[in-house]
C-alpha positions in Angstrom: 8.5 19.4 12.0 10.1 16.6 13.7 11.7 13.9 11.7 11.5 15.6 8.3 15.1 16.6 8.2 16.7 13.3 7.8 19.8 12.6 5.8 20.3 14.8 2.8 22.0 12.1 0.8 25.4 13.0 1.8 25.4 16.6 0.6 26.4 18.4 3.6 26.8 22.0 4.3 30.5 22.0 3.8 30.2 22.2 0.0 29.9 18.6 -0.9 28.1 17.6 -4.0 26.7 20.6 -5.9 24.7 22.3 -3.0 27.7 24.4 -1.7 31.1 26.0 -2.7 33.9 23.7 -3.4 37.6 24.5 -3.4 37.4 25.8 -7.0 35.7 29.0 -5.8 32.6 28.3 -7.8 29.2 28.6 -6.4 26.7 25.8 -6.7 25.7 26.8 -10.3 29.3 26.0 -11.4 29.9 29.7 -12.3 32.6 31.8 -10.9 32.1 34.9 -8.7 32.4 37.5 -11.5 34.5 38.6 -14.3 37.0 40.5 -12.2 38.1 37.8 -9.6 37.0 38.1 -5.9 33.7 39.6 -5.3 33.7 43.3 -4.3 32.4 43.6 -0.8 31.1 47.1 -1.4 27.2 47.4 -0.9 26.9 49.8 -3.9 26.1 48.5 -7.3 27.4 49.6 -10.7 25.1 52.5 -10.8 26.3 53.7 -7.3 23.0 52.8 -5.5 23.5 51.1 -2.1 22.2 47.6 -2.0 19.5 46.9 0.5 21.1 43.5 1.5 23.3 42.6 4.4 25.6 39.6 4.5 23.1 37.6 6.4 20.8 37.5 3.3 23.5 36.8 0.8 21.9 33.7 -0.6 23.9 33.6 -3.7 27.0 35.3 -5.0 25.6 35.8 -8.5 23.2 38.6 -9.6 19.8 37.4 -10.6 20.7 37.4 -14.2 23.7 35.3 -13.6 22.1 32.5 -11.5 21.9 29.1 -12.9 19.4 28.4 -15.6 19.7 24.8 -15.6 18.0 22.1 -13.4 20.2 20.1 -11.1 19.5 16.5 -11.9 18.7 15.4 -8.2 16.3 18.4 -7.6 14.7 17.8 -11.1 14.1 14.0 -10.1 12.3 15.4 -6.9 10.3 17.8 -8.9 9.3 15.2 -11.4 8.0 12.9 -8.8 6.1 15.6 -7.0 4.5 16.6 -10.3 3.5 12.9 -11.0 2.1 12.6 -7.5 0.0 15.7 -7.6 -1.1 15.5 -11.5 -1.2 11.7 -12.0 -2.3 10.5 -8.5 1.1 8.4 -8.6 2.8 6.8 -5.8 6.2 8.2 -5.0 7.8 5.0 -4.1 6.9 3.7 -7.6 7.8 6.7 -9.6 11.1 7.8 -7.8 13.3 4.8 -8.6 12.4 5.1 -12.4 13.3 8.8 -12.4 16.5 8.2 -10.6 17.5 5.6 -13.2 16.3 7.9 -16.1 18.5 10.7 -15.0 21.5 8.5 -14.1 21.9 9.7 -10.5 24.9 8.3 -8.6 24.4 7.1 -5.1 24.8 10.3 -3.3 22.6 12.2 -5.8 20.0 9.4 -5.5 20.0 9.7 -1.7 19.6 13.4 -1.9 16.7 13.2 -4.5 15.0 10.6 -2.2 15.3 12.7 0.9 14.1 15.8 -0.9 11.1 14.0 -2.5 9.9 12.2 0.6 10.7 15.2 2.9 8.7 17.6 0.6 5.8 15.2 0.4 5.7 14.4 4.2 5.9 18.1 5.1 3.3 19.3 2.5 0.7 20.5 5.0 3.1 22.4 7.3 5.1 23.9 4.4 1.8 25.0 2.7 1.0 26.7 6.0 4.4 28.6 6.0 4.0 29.4 2.3 0.6 30.9 2.9 2.3 33.4 5.1 4.8 34.3 2.3 2.6 34.3 -0.9 0.4 37.4 -1.7 -2.5 35.0 -3.1 -4.3 31.9 -1.9 -2.0 28.9 -2.7 -4.7 27.2 -4.8 -4.4 30.2 -7.2 -0.7 29.3 -7.9 0.3 27.2 -10.8 0.6 23.6 -9.3 4.1 23.4 -10.8 5.1 26.5 -9.0 3.7 25.3 -5.8 5.7 22.0 -6.1 8.9 23.9 -6.7 8.3 26.1 -3.6 7.7 22.9 -1.5 11.1 21.6 -2.8 12.7 24.9 -1.9 11.1 25.1 1.6 12.2 21.6 2.5 15.8 22.4 1.6 15.8 25.7 3.4 14.2 24.5 6.6 14.9 20.7 7.1 18.0 19.9 5.1 21.7 20.5 5.6 21.7 22.7 2.3 23.3 26.1 2.5 20.5 28.7 2.0 22.3 30.2 -1.1 22.5 26.8 -2.7 18.8 25.9 -1.9 17.6 29.2 -3.3 19.8 29.4 -6.3 19.2 25.8 -7.4 15.5 26.0 -7.0 15.3 29.2 -8.9 17.5 27.5 -11.5 15.0 24.6 -11.7 12.1 26.8 -12.1 13.7 28.7 -14.9 14.7 25.5 -16.7 11.3 23.7 -16.4 8.6 26.4 -15.6 9.8 29.7 -16.9 11.5 33.0 -16.1 8.4 34.7 -14.8 7.5 32.1 -12.1 11.1 31.8 -11.1 11.1 35.5 -10.0 8.0 34.6 -7.7 9.8 31.6 -6.4 13.0 33.7 -5.7 10.9 36.3 -3.7 8.9 33.8 -1.8 11.7 31.6 -0.7 13.6 34.6 0.5 10.9 35.2 2.8 10.8 31.6 4.0 14.6 31.7 4.6 14.2 34.6 7.1 13.2 32.1 9.8 14.1 28.7 11.0 11.7 25.9 11.0 11.2 25.9 14.7 10.6 29.8 14.4 8.0 29.2 11.7 6.3 26.4 13.8 6.1 28.8 16.8 4.5 31.5 14.7 2.0 29.1 13.1 0.8 27.8 16.4 0.9 31.1 18.3 -2.3 31.5 20.3 -3.6 28.1 19.3 -5.1 26.0 22.2 -6.3 23.1 20.3 -3.9 20.2 20.9 -4.9 18.4 17.7 -4.3 21.5 15.5 -1.0 22.1 17.2 0.2 18.5 16.5 -1.2 18.6 13.0 1.0 21.7 12.1 4.1 20.6 14.1 4.2 17.1 12.9 2.6 17.6 9.3 -0.5 15.3 9.6 -3.9 16.3 8.7 -5.9 17.0 11.9 -8.4 14.0 11.1 -5.3 11.6 11.1 -4.0 13.0 14.4 -7.4 12.2 16.0 -7.7 8.9 14.4 -4.2 7.9 15.5 -4.9 9.0 19.1 -8.1 6.9 19.0 -6.2 4.0 17.5 -3.7 4.0 20.4 -6.3 3.7 23.0 -8.4 1.2 21.2 -5.3 -1.1 21.0 -4.4 -0.7 24.6 -1.9 2.0 24.6 -1.7 5.6 25.9 -2.9 8.5 24.0 0.2 10.3 25.4 2.2 8.3 22.6 0.7 10.4 19.9 3.7 12.6 19.5 6.0 9.7 19.4 3.8 8.0 16.8 3.6 11.2 14.5 7.4 11.6 14.8 7.9 7.9 13.8 5.7 8.5 10.7 8.0 11.4 9.6 11.3 9.3 10.0 12.7 7.9 7.0 12.2 4.1 7.1 15.1 1.8 6.9 14.7 -0.6 3.9 13.8 -4.3 5.3 14.9 -7.3 3.4 13.7 -10.7 3.7 15.2 -14.1 2.3 12.6 -16.5 1.2 12.8 -19.5 3.5 14.6 -22.5 1.8 15.3 -20.5 -1.4 17.3 -17.3 -0.7 19.8 -15.9 1.7 21.1 -12.6 2.9 24.8 -13.1 2.3 25.2 -10.5 -0.4 23.2 -7.9 1.6 25.3 -8.6 4.7 28.6 -8.4 2.8 27.5 -4.9 1.5 26.6 -3.4 4.8 23.2 -4.7 5.7 22.6 -5.4 9.3 20.8 -8.6 10.6 17.2 -7.9 11.4 16.3 -7.7 15.1 12.8 -8.8 15.0 12.4 -11.9 12.7 14.6 -14.7 11.3 15.8 -14.4 7.8 15.4 -10.5 7.7 18.0 -7.6 7.3 18.1 -3.8 7.5 19.6 -2.5 4.3 22.2 0.2 4.4 20.6 1.6 1.3 21.8 2.1 -2.4 20.7 0.2 -5.5 19.5 -3.2 -4.2 19.0 -4.2 -7.8 22.8 -4.9 -7.8 22.3 -7.9 -5.7 21.8 -11.1 -7.7 19.4 -12.6 -5.1 17.2 -9.4 -5.3 17.2 -9.7 -9.1 16.4 -13.3 -8.9 13.5 -12.6 -6.4 14.9 -14.9 -3.6 15.7 -11.9 -1.5 12.9 -9.3 -1.4 12.2 -5.7 0.1 9.3 -6.2 2.6 8.6 -4.5 5.8 9.1 -6.7 8.8 5.7 -6.1 10.0 4.4 -7.8 6.8 6.9 -10.7 7.3 5.7 -11.2 10.9 1.9 -11.4 10.1 2.5 -13.8 7.2 4.7 -16.0 9.3 2.3 -15.9 12.2 -0.5 -17.2 10.0 1.8 -20.1 8.6 2.8 -21.2 11.9 -0.6 -21.7 13.7 -1.0 -25.2 14.9 -4.0 -26.6 13.2 -3.6 -30.0 14.8 -3.1 -33.3 13.0 0.3 -34.9 11.9 3.2 -32.4 12.1 0.9 -29.5 12.5 -1.0 -30.4 9.3 -4.8 -30.6 8.9 -6.5 -33.3 10.9 -7.0 -35.8 8.1 -3.3 -35.6 7.2 -3.7 -34.3 3.7 -1.4 -31.6 2.4 -2.5 -28.1 3.3 -4.1 -25.7 0.8 -3.4 -22.0 1.5 -5.2 -18.9 0.1 -3.8 -15.3 -0.2 -7.2 -13.6 -0.9 -5.9 -10.1 -1.8 -2.4 -10.9 -3.0 -1.4 -7.9 -5.1 1.4 -6.8 -5.5 2.7 -10.0 -4.1 5.2 -9.5 -1.3 3.3 -11.5 1.4 2.3 -14.1 -1.3 6.0 -14.7 -2.1 6.8 -15.3 1.5 3.8 -17.5 2.0 4.5 -19.7 -1.1 8.1 -20.2 0.2 6.8 -21.2 3.7 4.2 -23.4 1.9 6.8 -25.2 -0.1 8.7 -26.0 3.1 5.6 -27.6 4.6 4.3 -29.4 1.5 1.4 -27.1 1.1 0.2 -25.2 -2.0 -0.9 -21.5 -2.3 -3.6 -19.9 -4.5 -2.9 -16.2 -4.8 -6.0 -14.1 -5.8 -5.9 -10.6 -7.3 -8.8 -8.9 -9.0 -6.8 -6.4 -11.1 -5.0 -8.0 -14.1 -1.9 -5.8 -14.0 -1.5 -6.5 -10.3 -2.0 -10.2 -10.8 0.9 -10.1 -13.2 2.9 -8.4 -10.5 2.0 -11.3 -8.2 3.1 -13.8 -10.8 6.5 -12.1 -11.1 6.9 -12.0 -7.3 6.2 -15.8 -7.1 8.5 -16.7 -10.0 11.4 -17.5 -7.6 9.1 -20.3 -5.9 8.9 -23.6 -7.7 5.8 -23.5 -10.0 4.2 -26.6 -8.5 3.7 -24.8 -5.1 1.6 -21.9 -6.4 -1.2 -20.7 -8.7 -2.4 -17.2 -9.5 -6.2 -16.5 -10.0 -7.4 -13.2 -11.4 -10.9 -12.5 -10.0 -13.0 -10.9 -7.3 -12.0 -12.3 -3.8 -15.5 -11.8 -2.8 -16.6 -14.6 -5.0 -14.1 -17.3 -3.8 -16.1 -18.1 -0.7 -19.0 -19.3 -2.9 -16.8 -20.8 -5.6 -14.5 -22.8 -3.2 -16.4 -23.1 0.1 -14.3 -25.0 2.8 -11.4 -25.5 0.5 -8.4 -24.0 2.3 -6.8 -24.7 5.6 -5.2 -21.2 5.9 -6.5 -17.9 4.4 -4.7 -14.6 4.4 -7.0 -11.6 3.7 -5.0 -8.5 3.7 -7.8 -6.2 2.8 -7.7 -2.8 1.0 -7.4 -0.2 3.7 -6.6 3.5 4.3 -2.9 2.6 4.6 -2.6 4.9 7.8 -0.1 2.3 9.2 2.3 3.0 6.3 2.5 6.7 6.2 6.3 6.7 6.7 6.6 4.7 3.4 4.0 6.5 1.5 4.2 10.1 2.7 1.8 11.4 0.1 -1.1 9.2 1.3 -1.8 11.4 4.3 -2.8 14.3 2.1 -4.8 12.1 -0.2 -6.9 10.2 2.3 -10.0 11.4 4.1 -12.4 10.2 6.8 -14.8 9.2 4.0 -12.3 6.5 2.8 -12.8 4.8 6.2 -16.5 4.6 5.5 -16.2 3.6 1.9 -13.7 0.8 2.6 -15.6 -0.7 5.5 -18.3 -2.6 3.5 -15.6 -4.1 1.2 -13.3 -5.1 4.2 -16.4 -7.0 5.6 -17.3 -8.8 2.5 -13.8 -10.0 1.8 -13.6 -11.3 5.3 -16.8 -13.0 5.0 -15.7 -14.7 1.7 -12.4 -15.7 3.5 -14.4 -17.3 6.3 -16.6 -19.2 3.8 -13.5 -20.4 2.0 -11.7 -21.8 5.1 -12.5 -25.4 6.1 -13.7 -26.2 9.5 -10.6 -26.4 11.8 -8.8 -23.9 9.6 -7.8 -20.2 10.3 -8.2 -16.8 8.6 -5.6 -14.3 9.2 -7.3 -10.8 8.8 -4.7 -8.2 8.2 -4.7 -4.5 7.6 -1.9 -1.9 7.3 -4.0 0.5 9.5 -4.4 0.6 13.2 -7.7 2.4 13.0 -10.5 0.5 14.9 -12.9 1.0 12.1 -10.8 -1.1 9.8 -9.5 -3.5 12.5 -11.3 -4.5 15.6 -14.6 -3.2 14.5 -14.5 -5.4 11.3 -13.5 -8.6 13.2 -16.0 -8.0 16.0 -18.9 -7.7 13.4 -17.8 -11.1 11.9 -17.6 -12.9 15.3 -21.1 -11.6 16.2 -22.7 -13.0 13.1 -21.4 -16.6 13.5 -21.1 -19.1 16.5 -18.6 -21.3 14.8 -15.7 -18.7 15.1 -13.2 -17.9 17.8 -10.3 -15.6 18.1 -6.9 -17.2 18.6 -4.1 -15.2 20.4 -2.5 -13.2 17.6 -0.2 -11.5 20.0 1.2 -14.8 21.1 1.4 -16.1 17.5 3.5 -13.0 16.4 5.7 -13.3 19.4 6.3 -17.1 18.5 7.7 -16.2 15.1 9.8 -13.3 16.3 13.4 -13.4 17.6 13.8 -13.8 21.4 12.7 -10.8 23.3 8.9 -10.5 23.0 7.4 -7.9 20.8 4.4 -7.4 23.2 2.2 -6.8 20.2 -0.9 -8.3 21.5 -4.2 -6.6 23.0 -7.2 -8.8 23.7 -6.2 -11.5 21.3 -5.5 -9.3 18.3 -1.9 -8.1 17.6 -1.1 -4.4 16.6 2.3 -3.3 15.5 3.5 0.3 15.8 6.2 2.4 14.0 7.3 4.1 17.3 7.4 0.9 19.3 8.4 -1.9 17.0 10.0 0.0 14.1 7.6 -1.6 11.7 4.6 -0.5 9.7 1.4 -0.4 11.8 0.2 -3.8 10.8 -2.9 -5.3 12.5 -3.5 -9.1 12.8 -6.4 -11.0 13.9 -6.3 -14.8 13.7 -9.9 -16.3 13.4 -10.4 -20.0 14.0 -13.4 -21.8 12.4 -14.3 -24.4 14.9 -14.5 -28.0 13.4 
């Protein structure tokens, strides 16, 4: 499964961390090899019976009763996150940092837990197909906790640089500690079957005799079949070749680099750069983090430096930079501009827009319907002087009626399927269904209609999604343009190029812009700039 191996957080196969054997002669459980010193190489046990195990299957140096009964903290974190995702519909990227802090993991163990968590979530569909070959009952008849433990074990065995004996021993120890002795025996037996083949051998077995290219890609790259079809359709709809589908699916499975942005005029990246971050290659004021606890940076704690995908940075800057005419690029009557972020939660783009608005003497209204997310927006905006922004808690579909023609620039980053951010939210690929596209369509159109009502004649609306699917992108925009004669598309591709660093992104297609993980290294952000004629 391409891209799911990644970096195991510094725990290599040479016994680093507690995944292998160190110089002390202890195995990964921290126990010795037995009471009598070096292990007896005889294949006969204490009762004189010959063991039916060769050296190649020596997953652990301890007998079953001697294996670890404790949960390794890094693996326990991964298990707890998978349980929260499955049982509570939680988002891994929100739960994982809290569990890492709760268990006090150091940088290396936190890296291991991160790779194990995201890798097991990304590979879930493929790993379940493998497990189905190794379990003597349908997977839906397993205790969900047992299934999550198995997924964690499979990812270690097939896609991480963890010795097989350590992966099996520690996963069984986790199960003994948090699930029970009975399930741990099942997990031990199943994982031994999994370990009999490499990942590539399992993939070859899964697709043997299969001729449907979509099904093959779905298994090899751990995406639901409907998403493989949707992504192929999206590539073609945005002017790219369907042959890029493999590269796109591989990019979805690659662990994303953490992107940072310094709020213009308020923050800087000095701390991050001093601690190993690299300057961003696509947009000014951005950096690529080397990882670790970003909360150690005072600028991050203060909110003047933020974690934000560079695709989000580009679309926000593109909207802010459109020339609306008038003095110094301001509105035609020379008054200070009023900006609106119609769907602001949780506040990342709003913070960047507010900083840009401050530089240009504009103000920003950030709207968010959910009170708890509106609070997050206020927290995100706290680093920007208070006179620049205001937060409204309410339905964005009502703003067009309440404040018609009141804003010069409106960002409407609509709720969407999130197909463009699968690398950052790996669990979402297994949660979403084609029905979501149909359900979200009316809301997206209503929000865009409200944004178009709220913008003044001569102003611009930026319609944004974190999805490349034409049902959420070009189709929504085309419907809006069909209904009104006072609207026209601006060249969003040119606008994105204008705010990017030299070396054009080439994100445009027929006046809209579409970014791609496999081409631009960003989330698959879509941008349309709609001008309301004066």
